[in-house]
C-alpha positions as CSV (number, residue, x, y, z in Angstrom):
1,M,0.2,0.0,0.1
2,T,3.0,2.8,0.8
3,R,4.3,1.9,-2.8
4,T,0.8,2.4,-3.8
5,V,0.6,5.9,-2.1
6,K,4.0,7.2,-3.5
7,G,3.0,6.0,-7.2
8,L,0.0,8.6,-6.3
9,C,2.3,11.0,-5.5
10,T,4.4,10.8,-8.4
11,L,0.9,11.1,-10.6
12,V,-0.2,14.4,-8.8
13,F,3.2,16.1,-8.4
14,T,4.2,15.1,-12.1
15,K,1.1,15.3,-14.1
16,Y,-1.5,17.3,-12.5
17,K,1.3,20.0,-10.7
18,I,-0.1,20.2,-7.7
19,H,1.6,22.0,-4.7
20,K,0.6,19.6,-1.7
21,I,-1.2,16.8,-0.8
22,N,-3.4,16.7,2.3
23,I,-4.5,12.9,3.7
24,Y,-7.2,13.0,6.2
25,I,-6.6,9.8,8.5
26,A,-8.7,8.5,11.3
27,S,-6.2,8.9,14.5
28,D,-6.9,5.6,15.8
29,N,-6.3,3.7,12.3
30,L,-2.9,2.9,12.9
31,A,-2.0,0.9,9.6
32,S,-3.0,4.0,7.4
33,N,-1.1,6.5,9.8
34,Q,1.9,4.3,9.4
35,I,1.2,4.6,5.6
36,A,1.2,8.0,5.5
37,N,4.5,8.2,7.3
38,R,6.1,5.6,5.5
39,A,5.3,7.3,2.0
40,G,7.0,10.7,3.7
41,F,4.1,13.0,4.6
42,Y,4.4,14.6,7.9
43,L,1.8,14.7,10.4
44,E,0.8,18.4,10.4
45,A,-2.5,18.6,12.9
46,K,-5.1,16.3,15.0
47,L,-8.1,17.5,14.1
48,R,-10.5,17.0,17.2
49,D,-14.1,15.0,16.5
50,N,-13.7,16.1,12.8
51,A,-15.5,13.0,11.0
52,L,-18.9,12.0,11.6
53,L,-19.2,8.4,11.5
54,F,-22.0,6.2,12.5
55,N,-23.3,8.6,14.5
56,Q,-20.3,9.2,16.6
57,Y,-17.5,12.3,16.2
58,H,-14.1,10.9,15.5
59,D,-10.4,12.6,15.7
60,E,-8.7,12.4,12.6
61,N,-4.9,13.1,11.7
62,L,-3.7,15.6,8.9
63,W,-1.0,14.2,6.6
64,T,0.7,16.6,3.8
65,L,3.4,16.1,1.9
66,L,4.8,19.3,-0.3
67,E,6.0,18.7,-3.9
68,N,9.3,19.8,-2.8
69,E,9.3,17.4,0.1
70,W,8.5,14.7,-2.4
71,R,11.4,15.6,-4.2
72,N,13.6,15.4,-1.7
73,Y,12.8,12.1,-0.5
């Protein structure tokens, strides 16, 4: 899965010329948070009660990657 995320980053940064990618992941989803970390994303913020799932609010982590960080990773 990490390889897939890295491949998508390559596509987004090279073909579509995007400056920044944001990924929102449930804070308690450890596997997905590890994938973002291994793919070179930075944990920018913890957003409290940001997502409503199954009639309950959950915290989310905001992971970001800038184009210049991707090039240097």
